[in-house]
C-alpha positions as semicolon CSV with decimal commas, in nm:
position;residue;x (nm);y (nm);z (nm)
1;X;-0,635;2,192;0,443
2;X;-0,822;2,491;0,371
3;X;-1,129;2,374;0,163
4;X;-1,137;2,738;0,065
5;X;-0,869;2,681;-0,163
6;X;-1,036;2,402;-0,354
7;X;-1,164;2,494;-0,685
8;X;-1,484;2,292;-0,706
9;X;-1,614;2,264;-1,069
10;X;-1,977;2,387;-1,164
11;X;-2,176;2,076;-0,978
12;X;-1,956;2,168;-0,641
13;X;-1,741;1,890;-0,691
14;X;-1,328;1,778;-0,726
15;X;-1,180;1,449;-0,895
16;X;-1,103;1,259;-0,615
17;X;-0,752;0,983;-0,672
18;X;-0,753;0,771;-0,377
19;X;-0,348;0,593;-0,324
20;X;-0,234;0,336;-0,045
21;X;-0,027;0,524;0,088
22;X;0,189;0,216;0,185
23;X;0,205;0,038;-0,162
24;X;0,180;0,390;-0,421
25;X;-0,090;0,174;-0,563
26;X;-0,342;0,379;-0,727
27;X;-0,679;0,317;-0,571
28;X;-0,988;0,434;-0,745
29;X;-1,117;0,791;-0,882
30;X;-1,379;0,950;-0,755
31;X;-1,585;1,289;-0,639
32;X;-1,625;1,484;-0,367
33;X;-1,827;1,755;-0,280
34;X;-1,694;2,039;0,059
35;X;-1,924;1,838;0,240
36;X;-1,748;1,489;0,163
37;X;-1,390;1,647;0,206
38;X;-1,487;1,780;0,536
39;X;-1,638;1,443;0,675
40;X;-1,296;1,269;0,531
41;X;-1,107;1,543;0,736
42;X;-1,297;1,461;1,042
43;X;-1,353;1,069;1,043
44;X;-1,028;0,974;0,812
45;X;-1,254;0,779;0,635
46;X;-1,317;0,780;0,272
47;X;-1,579;1,025;0,204
48;X;-1,704;1,098;-0,167
49;X;-2,027;1,238;-0,315
50;X;-2,204;0,959;-0,519
51;X;-2,302;1,145;-0,883
52;X;-2,569;0,853;-0,971
53;X;-2,742;0,851;-0,616
54;X;-2,700;1,187;-0,530
55;X;-2,559;1,123;-0,174
56;X;-2,307;1,118;0,043
57;X;-2,069;0,799;0,020
58;X;-1,828;0,644;0,275
59;X;-1,630;0,400;0,166
60;X;-1,704;0,006;0,358
61;X;-2,036;0,169;0,536
62;X;-2,197;-0,130;0,404
63;X;-1,916;-0,320;0,243
64;X;-1,708;-0,302;0,584
65;X;-1,428;-0,253;0,275
66;X;-1,298;0,098;0,502
67;X;-1,012;0,394;0,375
68;X;-0,803;0,473;0,673
69;X;-0,705;0,805;0,523
70;X;-0,372;0,969;0,645
71;X;-0,302;1,226;0,398
72;X;-0,495;1,467;0,161
73;X;-0,305;1,705;-0,022
74;X;-0,434;1,928;-0,384
75;X;-0,283;1,929;-0,647
76;X;-0,084;2,209;-0,826
77;X;-0,412;2,382;-0,983
78;X;-0,579;2,287;-0,625
79;X;-0,875;2,110;-0,883
80;X;-0,797;1,786;-0,771
81;X;-0,747;1,606;-0,441
82;X;-0,552;1,283;-0,339
83;X;-0,663;1,069;-0,029
84;X;-0,390;0,863;0,072
85;X;-0,524;0,551;0,275
86;X;-0,467;0,261;0,428
87;X;-0,707;-0,016;0,271
88;X;-0,890;-0,227;0,497
89;X;-1,052;-0,485;0,179
90;X;-1,117;-0,440;-0,172
91;X;-1,126;-0,093;-0,343
92;X;-1,345;-0,225;-0,593
93;X;-1,723;-0,315;-0,577
94;X;-1,611;-0,621;-0,785
95;X;-1,358;-0,756;-0,512
96;X;-1,048;-0,619;-0,702
97;X;-0,779;-0,502;-0,486
98;X;-0,782;-0,152;-0,738
99;X;-1,060;-0,025;-0,985
100;X;-0,785;0,013;-1,197
101;X;-0,796;-0,384;-1,335
102;X;-0,875;-0,339;-1,692
103;X;-0,529;-0,343;-1,894
104;X;-0,556;-0,131;-2,221
105;X;-0,199;-0,158;-2,296
106;X;0,070;-0,433;-2,137
107;X;0,261;-0,359;-1,878
108;X;0,568;-0,217;-1,993
109;X;0,789;-0,284;-1,666
110;X;0,700;-0,403;-1,335
111;X;0,545;-0,210;-1,023
112;X;0,742;-0,003;-0,814
113;X;0,928;-0,168;-0,477
114;X;0,690;-0,046;-0,212
115;X;0,362;-0,196;-0,434
116;X;0,556;-0,499;-0,467
117;X;0,686;-0,525;-0,140
118;X;0,372;-0,490;-0,036
119;X;0,226;-0,763;-0,250
120;X;0,482;-0,998;-0,102
121;X;0,374;-0,882;0,258
122;X;0,040;-0,932;0,232
123;X;0,091;-1,338;0,020
124;X;0,317;-1,405;0,365
125;X;-0,036;-1,324;0,589
126;X;-0,189;-1,500;0,410
127;X;-0,012;-1,814;0,392
128;X;0,070;-1,763;0,805
129;X;-0,322;-1,720;0,853
130;X;-0,403;-2,027;0,615
131;X;-0,121;-2,268;0,639
132;X;-0,165;-2,398;0,316
133;X;-0,001;-2,758;0,236
134;X;0,374;-2,716;0,021
135;X;0,401;-2,341;0,140
136;X;0,716;-2,237;0,191
137;X;0,610;-1,969;0,453
138;X;0,430;-2,236;0,563
139;X;0,704;-2,521;0,642
140;X;0,908;-2,221;0,735
141;X;0,661;-2,111;1,023
142;X;0,610;-2,470;1,115
143;X;0,970;-2,508;1,189
144;X;0,973;-2,200;1,412
145;X;1,104;-1,895;1,429
146;X;1,482;-1,974;1,443
147;X;1,530;-2,138;1,099
148;X;1,359;-1,800;0,956
149;X;1,636;-1,580;1,165
150;X;1,910;-1,834;1,039
151;X;1,766;-1,766;0,673
152;X;1,853;-1,447;0,748
153;X;2,213;-1,502;0,832
154;X;2,248;-1,723;0,496
155;X;2,093;-1,471;0,254
156;X;2,319;-1,170;0,422
157;X;2,581;-1,376;0,369
158;X;2,516;-1,420;-0,010
159;X;2,455;-1,065;-0,066
160;X;2,786;-0,972;0,062
161;X;2,941;-1,250;-0,120
162;X;2,780;-1,114;-0,457
163;X;2,857;-0,806;-0,368
164;X;3,222;-0,840;-0,350
165;X;3,262;-1,043;-0,650
166;X;3,054;-0,739;-0,809
167;X;2,773;-0,967;-0,936
168;X;2,524;-0,743;-1,015
169;X;2,209;-1,035;-1,117
170;X;2,361;-1,269;-0,811
171;X;2,343;-0,923;-0,607
172;X;2,004;-0,853;-0,657
173;X;1,863;-1,230;-0,660
174;X;2,026;-1,246;-0,347
175;X;1,918;-0,956;-0,183
176;X;1,581;-0,992;-0,274
177;X;1,581;-1,291;-0,085
178;X;1,709;-1,145;0,214
179;X;1,438;-0,897;0,190
180;X;1,175;-1,234;0,170
181;X;1,306;-1,286;0,478
182;X;1,279;-0,991;0,660
183;X;0,930;-0,919;0,575
184;X;0,917;-1,270;0,650
185;X;1,024;-1,169;1,010
186;X;0,816;-0,878;1,060
187;X;0,520;-1,035;0,952
188;X;0,583;-1,340;1,229
189;X;0,634;-1,040;1,491
190;X;0,381;-0,841;1,374
191;X;0,550;-0,569;1,223
192;X;0,474;-0,424;0,877
193;X;0,651;-0,288;0,593
194;X;0,475;0,064;0,766
195;X;0,660;0,048;1,061
196;X;0,950;0,061;0,807
197;X;0,867;0,323;0,687
198;X;0,753;0,536;1,019
199;X;1,069;0,418;1,149
200;X;1,348;0,554;0,824
201;X;1,079;0,864;0,810
202;X;1,163;0,972;1,130
203;X;1,548;0,943;1,042
204;X;1,518;1,132;0,768
205;X;1,635;1,505;0,738
206;X;1,552;1,671;0,457
207;X;1,837;1,929;0,351
208;X;1,731;2,326;0,421
């Protein structure tokens, strides 16, 4: 990234949007000066300029909720920056996952698939760590991996039947069950949706 291309404002700042690279969720809007961008590119940790304190601010330096930067891009006018990050903890000082958690209008639909899958995966991990009583994940985990793998076979069969019957509603339901148990298996084996994304992307061959 050529920092000479960045159109900083009169105060030498540029707005920075922080986005979860795995789910696509927008986490934060902050500001950066040239030094903050340089530090971000060098350390691969989200760095900003605190307008209130008048100093550099490395996300998570005190809280431990660091953001691992995987990509930095400029918008078409080169006056706004996007950090794509892997967050290690909540983005908001309130403890919320995202700083954007005050709803102004009711949601008109559901979040993108990537965001939903990431949230489901994190819930599965939390259940595996805490094994709460009555949890389906805890019950299946205690039954052993073979039980989870058997469910994948069962759900795959249900997907085939729903598709053969051209039942769109049933297909969506069964495919969701299959995805859930695939995520469950990934968690049991120490893999993440990001591992799938990396593998799929390595196979992706854009048209010339």
